[in-house]
C-alpha positions, 0 to 999 in steps of 0.5 A: 499500500505504501508503494502504491501511494509513493507511486501516485506521489511520484506520478503526480510530482512529474505532472507538475515538474512537466508543467513547470518545464514548460515554463522554464523553457521560456524563462530566459526570454524574461530574464533581466538580461534578456529583457534589457537586450529586448529594450535595446533592440526596440530602442534601435528599431525607432523611429525608422523601423516600427515594424520590428519596434511593433514585434518587440513591444507585443513580445515583451506584452506576451511574457508580461501577461504570461508571468503576470509581470505588471511593470513590463506590461505597462512598459510594453504599452508605453512602447506601443505608444512610441511605435504609434507616434512615430507612425504619426498616429496620435490618437492610437499613441494617446490610448496606449501611452494612457494604458501604461499610466493607469497601470504604472499609477497602481504603485506611484512610489515604485513607478514614478521615474517610469511615470515621469518619462511616460508624462514626457511622451504625453506631452509630445502627443498632446502637442501634436494633437493641438491640446497645448495647454494639456502638453505644458501640464504633462512637461511640468509633471515630468520636470518636477520629478526629474528635478527631485531625483537629480536626473539631469539627463532627463531635465534636459530633455525636458527643458528641450521640450519646453523650449520647442513648445514656447518657441512655437508659441512665439514666446522666444525669450522663454524658449531661449531660457530652457534651450540654455538651460538643457545645455547647461546640464549636458555636459557628458561626452555620452551626451553629445547627440542630445546637446547637438539637438539642442544646440540646433534647436537654439540656432533655429530660435535666433534664426527666427529672431533673424540674429544671423550671427548668433544662430550661425555660432550655434549651428557651427557648434552643433557641426563640430560636435557632431563631426567629433562624435558622430559621422558626416552623414549626421551633419547633413542638416547642419550643413544645410542650416549653416548654408542658409544662415549664410545665404540670409547674410549675403555671404554667397561664397560660404553659403555655396560651400555649406550647401553644396557640401550637403548636396554632395553628402546627401547624394552620397548617403541617399538622403532623400529628405536632406537632398531635397532641401539642400537642392531647394536652397542651392537653387535659390543661392544660384538664382541669386548669383544669376545662374538661372538655368543652373538654379532652375535645375536645382529647384526642378530637381528638388520639387521632383524629390518632394513629389517622389518622397511623398508618395512612397512614404504614403504608400509605405506608412499605409503598408506598415500600418496595414501590417500592425493591424493585421498582426495585432488581429493575428496576435489576438487570435494566437492568444486565444488558441493558446489559452485553448491549449492551456485548458487542454493541459489542464484537462489532461492533469486533471485525467492524470490525477483521475488516473491515479485515483482509479489506480489506488481505488483498483488496489484497494479493491483487489484485496476484497474481489480477487476475481476481478483483478484481471479486469481492472488491470485491463481497464488500467492498460486501457486508460494508459493507452488513452493518456498516451494517445491524448499525448501524441495528440497534443503534440500533433496540435503543437505542430499544426499551431506552428504551421498555422502561425507560418501560414498567418504571417504569409497571409499577412504579407499577401494582404499587404501587397495586395492593397498597395497594388490595388491603389496603383491599379487605381492610379494607372486606370484613371491616368488612363482614362483621363489621358484618353478624354483629353485626346478625345476632346482634341479630335476635329468636329467638322469632318462629320456629324456621326463622328462627332456624335460618336465621340461625344458618346465616348467622352459621356462613357469616360466621364461615367466611368469616372464616377463609378463607386465600386473601385472606390468602394473597395479602395475604402475598404481596404483604406479602413483596415490600415485607418479604421477610425479615420473617417468616423472621426473626420464626419464626427467633427465635420458632418457636412463633408461630402463623398468627394471631399472625404475621398480627398481627405483619405488621399491626403492622408495617404501622402499622394501627390498632386498628379496621382491624387487628380488621377484618382479623383478624375479631375485636372489638377487646377480643379484638384486645387479648388477642391482643396480650398473648399475643403479648407472652408469646410474644415475650417482652417485658419490662415497659415494652417496646413491642410496636409498636416491637419488631415495627418492629426486625424486618427 
């Protein structure tokens, strides 16, 4: 009897250890060293590789929930907020940052440092959502904590945010004060990048004040610091700034040197944004020197780069957000599958315990009913076979789950490519129809009445093709998968918008160029300008407020 009890205890112990073994197999990922490595990978991914950063944030969230790690769960929500901030999806960013704050506030004393960092990010989000008072409140909250804790690096960063805030408010004295306070704190060599940014921001403030010599002094300091610690690729924008300041003070020779340097470096490192800016400044400089053919060529190249950048960026952003949305949905489905597996493992454990109890009862009954011994042994053998069969079934289900995950990734990539291909198809189709329509309008109409009648019919058919809504409905469905709340937010704030104005807003959200937008809407560029003017009036934009920036801020 003692042997029987010992056997059952050993069986149950092995069952528990097997379950613990499953957890131990995953423990290295949640080990502090690996969490530090995960943090390093996340920080290195932003702001360019938001898809990778999103993956790391979701990985941290998974293990935080698995091991009930409250701090890491809040950290994962904070990371997700920063990912959507990098994609200019400010409403989604705000939601995740507020989730992180609510979790950390459960123990304010323990998590005060993280709450202060999160508050700094919330200040930036509120600033871009055009809620300046909330942004200022968040900056002050972060500053109060960092000042009390003596964290100079974070104090300097918060001062930088406040300086930027007051600069945009036109309060230049306060802006300069905070930027200089930040410079006084950033003395360590390891903080050279943050110091270079503050020096550049200070130079920009003095440039706005038309104190060009002072601005040049700060830009030059930022350039020297960047070249001594970084590399030429990181200094392109500083060469551009110095060229601009020298141009404004009519020092054309030195302006040409810095602008040409920025152009060469931008071209060498394939930095289209800085190359566009450098070519624009170079064109202005050449025009001032009377080099009009060269100036025209530079400005024309700058405009071409501008269109190329924003068309590519629009499609790229749409694809990235679609990928993030689909990955999020698939991740939730996988979590549900994993929950089902845990339930199945629990059932298996309970079945094992039932098997042990049955075994104990069987040995007790053997003493009283020897004639049923063989039948009881047969029952035990059957139960053991059933247990082994279930174990094999579980292993097969785990393999199938792995295959399903790979299939989900493949399906996600196919959907992303389909969305991009559909958009390009619409652009090519409307370009073709527009060119055909223009060609038909140029055909002479004096040859024969029947020819004119026939051409008018063709022209009417093309106009009808432009007004068909089927392609737009397909496009809208794909667009809403990426920007799922865009139309809802827009119509809630501006219920009088027409369908044509909603379509134009969606194309602006995608960063499409003027030519592609006109083609998508089936109108001329001149008509597009009129449509954009009417949309500005509907959206009640103030003078100087950019339509594209306003639309990008809508979730």
